[in-house]
N, C-alpha and C positions, 0 to 999 in steps of 0.2 A: 392582194386583201382574200384573206384568207373569213368562210361563213364559216360561224358558231355554227356548232356541231347541236341536236338537242342538249345531251345532257353540261352542256355549258351556257345553258340560258331559264333564269326560273332560280327558287329558293331550295328544288328540292332535285337532291340525285337521283336521276330516274334508273337510272344502272344499276345503282345500289336499291332502291325503292321493288325494283325487277326480283333481286338476289333474295333480300328479305322473304317478297314472297311467294317464288323456291321453294325456301325453308318453310314459309308456312303452309304451306301443301302437307306434308305430313304433320302440322300440329293442330291445325284447324280444330279441329274437333273437338279438341280439348278445350277451347277456350270459344266458340263458336258462338256464343246465345246470340249476340247482339245482330248476328249477322241473321240468327235467324228471326231476328225480332223485327230490323227491319225488314225484310220477305216478308214475313206476316204482315206487316200494315201497308205494303206495299200490295199484296194482293187485295185487303180490305179497300184498298181507294181505288183501286180495279172493278170490284165489285158496283162501286158506289155507281161506274161509268158504263150507263144502257148502248157499250155498243160488243159490235162481235169482234175479235177480231184476227187476223187470218197469217200475218208473214208479225217474227216479232223478232230481237235482241235484245240478247243479254251483254251490256257492257260492263265487265269485272264476271266472268260466269262462275268465276270461285269454284266450289265443289259441285257448281254443278243445282245447287236447289233451288234457283230462283225458278231456273228453265223444267224441274221437275213439276213447280207449282205450277209455269203456266199452262204443262200439259193437263197434268189434272184437273185443276182449279177451272181452268175455260178452254182447253182440248184446242188449244194453239198447236196445229202440227205443223207448221215451216217456222223452227227455230233456228236463230246461230246463236251461239255462244263465242264473246271474244273477251282472252284474258290475256292481259301484257306478261305473264308468267307463262314461259312454257310445260312447266310441273304443275299448276297448277291445271295451263289448258288439258294436260294428259288426263287430270283427275274428271275434270268436267265431262269430260267426252267420254271416259268410262261409266260415270255416270246418271249420263245421259246419250243413252248410241244412236240413240231417232234424229237428233238436233247436228245442226253442219257446226262444229268448232275452229274456229281459229284462233293464232296464235298476233293478236293484235293491241295496238299502242293506243290510250285511250285520247294520244292523242293527235296521230295518224289511223281513222277508224278507213277500213277496206269495203266500204257499204254504197251499193251500188245508191244513186240519187232518187228518190222520189218510189222509193224499193219496200218499207214496210210500215203499216201503219202502228208499229207500237213498237216503246224502246225500252226498256227500262235499266236500270241502273246501281246496283244497292252497294252502298258501301265503299265507293274504291276511287270517288272523282274528286275527292279533298284532297288525294295525292296528286293532284295535277297541276303543271306549271304554266299552262294557258287552259284555262277553265272557258274564258269564253269564245277560245278555237274549237275547244271539246265539243260545245251546246250548240255551234255552228255547224258545222261536221252532223251530226244527229239531226239538227233539224232539217237540213237540205237533204239526209235520210229516207226522212220520211215522210209519205204522201199525202197532200193536202186532206189537215182534218186529220192526220196520223197523232199521236200522244208520244207524249215522251213523261215519264214518270220517271226521278232519280232520288236517289236518299244518300246524304252524303253526313258527313262528321262535319259540324258546325261552333261556332259561339262560345258555349262555358263550355265542352270539352274538356275533359280533365282541370277543370279550373284550380282545384284544392292542390293535385299534384305539380300544377306550375306556381302555385303558392308557394308550397315546400321547397319546392327547387331553390325561387328565387331568393330565399330567406338565407335558405342557405349556402346559395356561393358567396351570398353580400357577405354571410358572417367567416367563412371559412376558404373564401378568394377575395374578398375584397369589390369582387365585380361581378357583371353577366356574362352568363352565354348562351344563343341558342340552344336549348335543352329539349322543347317541347311545340311541333311546327304549329303557325298559327291558325286558326279558322276565321270564316268569311262570316259575316255578320248575315242576317237574313235577309235584312230590307237590300244587305249588298247584293245577296245571291239573287234575290224576286228585277234586281234591276238588271243583270245578266241575263232572265230571261228575257227581260225585252229586249236588249240590244243582242242577243241572238239573233232574233226575226220571229222569237215564240207567240202566236197569237193569244190572249186570254189566261194571262201567266199567273199563277197562285206558288206562295212558296210558305209553309208552314213548318212545325217544330213540332217535337217531340222531345221533353225532357227525360231521361233514364238515369234514377239514379240507384246505385250498383253497390251492395256491403262486400266487406273484404275481410278477412281476418285478422290480417294484416297488410302493411303497405308492396311487400315481397310481393306475394301474391299478385299484385296489379300488375306489378314490373312482369312478372310472369306469363300473365293471363295477356297484355298488349306484345307480349315479343312472339306467342303463339300464335296471334292476330294478323301479325305481319308486319301490325303499328307502333313498333317502333322509331326512331328518331333516324329519316335521310334527310336532314336537312343539308347543306353544300357545306354551311360557314361551323358543321359539328364538329369537325377536325381541329382547329384550327386550337380550340383549349380545349381535350380531351378530360373528360371529369375525372376529379379526386375523389379519392378513396373518405377523405373527411368529409369533404360536400355529399356522397352520397350518406355516408351512417349520418349527418346530420340531420337530411332529409327526410330518413326514414324515423328518425326523433321525432323530428316536428309533429310529423304526418302521423305515426302514433300515439303523438299525446291528443292526436284532437276527436281517439273514439271512442265514443258512449258504454254506458255502461251496459252494455254487453261486451264493448271489449274491440268492437267493427268499426271501419274507418270507413267511410266511405268517398266514392270515387261518382262523379258528377259526367257522363255524354248526353250530350243534346245533336238528336238526329234531324239534320232539315231535307224535308220532302217537297222538291221542286216537281210542278206542274205546267205542261206548255204544250199546245195544237198547233198543229201546222198551219198556217193561213191557209185559210179556204173558203170560196167564197159562198158558201152556205153559213157560216159561223153569225151566231147572233154580234148586233155590230152598237157600240154605246150609240144611246139619240145625240143627235146634233143639238148646242146648246141655242134655248129657246123655242125648243119644238115638245114642249110636253105640252100636252093638252085638259092639265088639270095645275091650277094654282098649289104649292106646297098646304097654304094654309086650309084651303079648304079640307086636303087630303088629309091633315090633323086636326080639325076640326075647333078651327080657331084662328082670333080675329087676327086678321093682316094690319097695321102698324104700321108709320113712318120711319127709318131707319134711325134709330137713339131715340123714338119715345117707347116710356118704361110703362108695363103693364100696371093695370090697378088690382090689387092683392087684397084690398078691404074687403072683397065682399066671399 
């Protein structure tokens, strides 16, 4: 029996994704606004954590921007950067020479167990075929009470492009093909943190609408970011020219009075702590020392009895 390799499992062609990310290393600066936004909001969230971090990893090093912020904003000296793209990793190494930089896949992380007190992952985990496995690996790499803070595209990301592509393909080809990657729901992502063994898991989101002068500019930015279609099924039905033309026509038809169209990006932020004895624990059922009615200043009534609102 042949054991399947990584590139034969899951919806995404990870080899192609690495190639696209290699190519994007040269163009990322032309369309890095979402990465910068995600990094800034990770920094905001870290600023709310009253902890000093000493050993950190950046999963998805990109151009080194996240590691630079960890150094400058939080004084973290021991940082390891990891990126699945050799070209992107080389760029990150040049940007942050004080960090240790490795070429490593998010689904097979070379991190020692309980070696880090902070892991951040800015905008790459949405391409993981085995996101639960990646989260488990990161949790194991954290010391007790270590923090994971990840940002990834989710939910309503590119909902406009998805809609117009669907309508255009139905009109021109009479069917549908996988064109835009599926995005995880925020509630599902919170559940994955729990499944991976994180304590005090929190998943929240930021909706970022971006205006474009025309839909072609959006497609150009996605290519520059390395965020184009790498689903395995894409090759079964290459996009026809008339489908693309119709999609652009439909999208352009939604422009506002200023002639601009909107693209929605939803960034999910995942917070989770490696379990530790010192962490707060939820109270056991029935252990409360005060009745809810007393805390709210209301009168307790038997179930089913309606309050008298005449006075």
